[in-house]
C-alpha positions in Angstrom: -46.8 40.3 -154.0 -45.5 43.8 -153.8 -41.9 44.1 -155.0 -40.0 47.3 -154.2 -36.5 46.0 -153.7 -34.7 43.2 -155.6 -31.5 41.5 -154.5 -29.2 40.2 -157.1 -26.7 37.3 -156.7 -24.6 35.6 -159.4 -22.3 32.6 -159.2 -18.9 33.7 -158.2 -16.6 34.2 -161.3 -19.5 33.8 -163.8 -18.2 36.4 -166.3 -21.0 35.5 -168.8 -23.5 37.0 -166.3 -21.9 40.5 -166.2 -23.8 42.1 -169.1 -27.1 40.6 -168.0 -26.6 42.0 -164.5 -26.3 45.5 -165.9 -29.3 44.9 -168.2 -31.6 43.6 -165.5 -30.7 46.5 -163.2 -31.7 49.0 -165.9 -34.9 47.0 -166.5 -35.9 47.1 -162.9 -35.0 50.8 -162.4 -37.2 51.7 -165.4 -40.1 50.2 -163.4 -39.2 52.1 -160.2 -37.7 49.1 -158.4 -34.6 49.4 -156.3 -31.8 46.9 -156.6 -29.2 45.7 -154.0 -26.2 43.6 -155.1 -24.3 40.9 -153.3 -20.8 42.4 -153.0 -18.9 40.0 -155.2 -21.7 40.1 -157.8 -21.4 43.9 -158.1 -17.6 43.5 -158.6 -18.2 40.9 -161.2 -20.3 43.2 -163.3 -18.2 46.3 -162.6 -21.2 47.9 -160.9 -20.2 50.7 -158.5 -23.3 52.9 -158.1 -25.7 50.3 -156.7 -25.9 49.5 -152.9 -24.2 46.3 -151.9 -24.4 43.9 -149.0 -23.1 40.5 -148.0 -25.3 37.5 -148.9 -26.4 37.0 -145.3 -27.5 40.6 -144.9 -28.9 41.0 -148.5 -31.6 38.3 -148.1 -33.3 40.1 -145.3 -33.5 43.5 -147.1 -35.3 42.6 -150.3 -38.7 41.4 -151.6 -37.3 39.1 -154.3 -34.0 37.5 -155.0 -32.6 36.9 -158.5 -29.9 34.2 -158.6 -27.9 33.8 -161.8 -25.9 30.6 -162.1 -26.7 27.0 -161.6 -28.3 24.7 -159.0 -25.3 25.0 -156.7 -25.7 28.8 -156.4 -29.4 28.2 -155.7 -28.7 25.7 -153.0 -26.5 28.1 -151.0 -29.0 30.9 -151.3 -32.0 28.8 -150.4 -30.3 27.5 -147.3 -29.5 31.0 -146.1 -33.1 32.2 -146.7 -34.5 29.1 -144.8 -32.1 29.4 -141.9 -33.1 33.0 -141.5 -36.8 32.0 -141.4 -37.6 34.3 -144.3 -40.2 33.8 -147.1 -38.3 35.8 -149.8 -39.1 34.3 -153.2 -36.0 33.2 -155.2 -36.0 33.4 -159.0 -33.2 31.2 -160.3 -31.8 31.8 -163.8 -29.8 29.0 -165.3 -26.6 29.7 -167.2 -25.9 26.1 -168.2 -28.1 23.2 -169.0 -31.7 23.4 -167.7 -31.6 22.8 -164.0 -34.0 21.2 -161.6 -33.8 24.2 -159.3 -32.8 27.1 -161.6 -35.6 26.2 -164.1 -35.9 29.6 -165.7 -33.8 30.0 -168.8 -32.0 33.2 -169.6 -34.4 34.2 -172.4 -37.3 33.7 -170.0 -35.9 36.1 -167.4 -37.9 39.2 -168.3 -41.3 37.5 -168.9 -40.9 35.8 -165.6 -40.1 39.1 -163.9 -43.2 40.6 -165.5 -45.2 37.7 -164.1 -43.8 38.3 -160.6 -44.6 42.0 -160.7 -48.1 41.2 -162.0 -48.7 38.6 -159.3 -49.2 35.8 -161.8 -45.9 34.0 -161.3 -45.8 30.3 -160.3 -44.2 30.3 -156.8 -43.6 26.8 -155.3 -42.9 26.1 -151.7 -40.1 23.5 -151.2 -39.5 21.7 -148.0 -36.0 21.5 -146.6 -34.2 19.3 -144.2 -32.5 20.3 -140.9 -29.4 18.2 -140.0 -27.8 18.2 -136.5 -24.5 16.6 -135.9 -24.4 15.1 -132.4 -21.3 14.1 -130.5 -21.9 12.1 -127.4 -25.6 13.0 -127.7 -24.8 16.8 -127.6 -25.4 19.1 -130.7 -22.2 20.0 -132.4 -23.3 21.6 -135.7 -26.5 22.5 -137.6 -27.2 22.7 -141.3 -30.3 23.4 -143.4 -30.3 21.7 -146.8 -32.7 21.8 -149.8 -31.4 18.6 -151.5 -29.7 16.1 -149.2 -27.5 15.1 -146.4 -24.9 12.5 -147.4 -22.8 10.3 -145.0 -20.1 8.7 -147.0 -16.7 7.1 -146.9 -13.3 8.9 -147.1 -11.1 8.6 -150.1 -9.0 5.7 -148.7 -11.9 3.8 -147.1 -13.1 0.8 -149.1 -16.5 0.6 -147.3 -18.2 1.9 -144.2 -20.9 0.5 -141.9 -23.7 2.7 -140.7 -26.8 2.2 -138.5 -30.1 3.9 -139.5 -32.9 4.7 -137.1 -36.3 6.3 -137.7 -38.1 8.1 -134.9 -35.8 6.4 -132.4 -36.3 2.9 -133.6 -33.6 0.9 -135.3 -34.3 0.3 -139.0 -31.2 -1.3 -140.6 -27.4 -1.7 -140.7 -25.9 -0.5 -144.0 -22.6 -1.7 -145.4 -22.0 0.6 -148.4 -20.1 3.5 -149.8 -22.5 5.7 -147.8 -26.1 6.8 -147.5 -28.2 9.7 -148.8 -31.0 11.3 -146.8 -32.9 13.4 -149.3 -35.9 15.7 -149.6 -38.3 15.2 -152.5 -36.6 18.2 -154.2 -33.3 16.4 -153.8 -34.6 13.2 -155.2 -33.4 14.3 -158.7 -29.9 15.1 -157.4 -27.3 12.6 -155.9 -30.2 10.4 -155.0 -31.1 9.8 -158.6 -27.5 9.1 -159.5 -27.5 6.4 -156.8 -30.7 4.8 -158.3 -33.0 6.3 -155.7 -36.6 7.0 -156.5 -37.9 10.3 -158.1 -40.4 11.9 -155.7 -42.5 14.9 -156.7 -41.6 17.9 -154.6 -45.2 18.3 -153.5 -45.0 15.0 -151.6 -44.3 15.3 -147.9 -41.6 12.7 -147.6 -37.9 11.9 -146.7 -35.9 9.5 -148.8 -33.2 7.1 -147.5 -30.9 5.7 -150.3 -27.8 3.6 -149.7 -24.9 4.3 -152.0 -23.5 1.2 -153.7 -24.7 -1.2 -150.9 -22.9 -4.5 -150.5 -26.1 -6.4 -150.3 -29.2 -6.2 -152.4 -31.3 -6.2 -149.3 -30.4 -2.6 -148.6 -32.9 -0.8 -150.8 -34.1 2.9 -151.0 -37.1 3.7 -148.9 -39.5 6.6 -148.7 -40.7 7.6 -145.3 -43.1 10.3 -144.0 -41.8 13.8 -144.0 -42.6 14.1 -140.3 -40.1 11.4 -139.4 -36.7 11.9 -137.8 -33.7 9.9 -139.2 -30.5 9.2 -137.3 -27.4 7.9 -139.1 -24.4 6.7 -137.1 -21.1 5.2 -138.0 -20.9 1.6 -136.7 -17.8 0.8 -134.5 -16.5 -2.4 -136.1 -13.0 -2.2 -134.7 -11.6 -1.1 -138.1 -10.2 2.3 -138.8 -11.9 4.3 -141.6 -12.9 7.8 -142.3 -16.6 8.9 -142.4 -17.7 12.3 -143.6 -21.1 14.1 -143.7 -21.8 16.6 -146.4 -24.7 19.0 -146.7 -26.1 19.8 -150.2 -22.5 19.3 -151.4 -21.8 22.8 -150.1 -20.1 22.0 -146.8 -19.2 19.1 -144.6 -17.0 17.6 -141.9 -15.5 14.4 -140.6 -17.5 12.3 -138.2 -16.0 10.8 -135.1 -16.9 7.2 -134.1 -19.2 8.6 -131.4 -21.0 11.1 -133.7 -24.4 10.7 -135.3 -26.3 12.9 -137.8 -30.0 13.6 -137.0 -32.2 14.7 -139.9 -35.7 16.1 -139.8 -37.9 18.4 -141.8 -36.8 22.1 -141.4 -39.1 24.5 -139.7 -39.6 26.8 -142.8 -40.0 26.0 -146.5 -38.3 28.0 -149.2 -40.2 29.7 -152.0 -38.9 29.3 -155.6 -40.3 31.1 -158.6 -41.0 28.6 -161.3 -41.3 28.9 -165.1 -44.7 29.9 -166.3 -44.1 28.0 -169.5 -42.7 24.8 -168.1 -43.8 22.4 -165.4 -42.1 19.8 -163.3 -42.7 17.0 -165.7 -41.5 19.1 -168.6 -38.2 19.5 -166.8 -38.0 15.7 -166.1 -38.6 15.0 -169.8 -36.0 17.4 -170.9 -33.4 16.2 -168.4 -34.0 12.5 -168.6 -34.9 12.2 -172.3 -38.4 10.8 -171.7 -40.3 10.2 -174.9 -37.2 10.6 -177.2 
C-alpha cells in the first residue's frame, strides 16, 4: 500500500494526545509523508502550519487515517469511511485500556506505522451494518454502524414489547428492556454486557440479543450475515417511549408505526491491527482468560 498522505484525528478534548500529535507529524514528515489534520485535532495540539479539513472531507483526501482516542472515536470514524464507500485503512491508537477496536497501544504506534509503510501491516476487513428507520413503510433515516443497533426503552418505561422478523418472516415477540442487533465486531460491546455470544469478526453473521428479557425463552440467536432483520415496537395500548441508537453515537425516538430494518452494509471498513497481538490475545487481556 502506497502512503503519501496521512489524516490525523484525535478524540475531542484529549489533551494527553497533544504532544504525540506533534511527534507523529514530525516522524511522518521525516519520511516524506504529508499530514492533514481534522480541524479540532489541530487546535487541540496547537498545530497551525498543517492543512486542516473537517472529518467528512478529510477521510476522502488521505491514504491512511490515524485515530487517537478510544473505541468511541473509532466508531464514528469507521462509520464515516464506510458511508462514503472508501477503503481508507484506519490505525486506531488507544489512550485508555486496551480496546477491541483501537488495539494498538501508544508505545506500538511507530512500529505499526513502519509496518504500514513497509506493506507488512495486518489489515483486517470488518463488516458493518446498515440500519434504515421506516415510518409507515417509507425510509426516514439511514445509519451505518460498526458495532450495533439498539432498540430500547426510555428512562420512564418499565418494559417494552417488540416484534422481530428475519427476511420478512416473523420470528418472535420480545418483552424486555430492549434488543441489540450486532455485528460480529460488536459482539464484544453492548452485546457481551447483555450476555450475548462472542463471535469472531471473521464470521459472516448478525447477532440478535434481547436485553433483560422477561422470559427465559427469549435467547440470543446468531443468523446469517446475508439476512435482513426488522424490529418494530408492538402496539399494546400502553404508552411508553422506544428509542433506537446507532453505535451509541446517535439515536432517535421511534413512533408506534416505525420500524428499524438492519442488513449488512455494502462496504466493509479496513482496520490496521497490531502485528504483535491477535484477536484472542485481546480477548484474554480484556476478559482475564487464563488468570
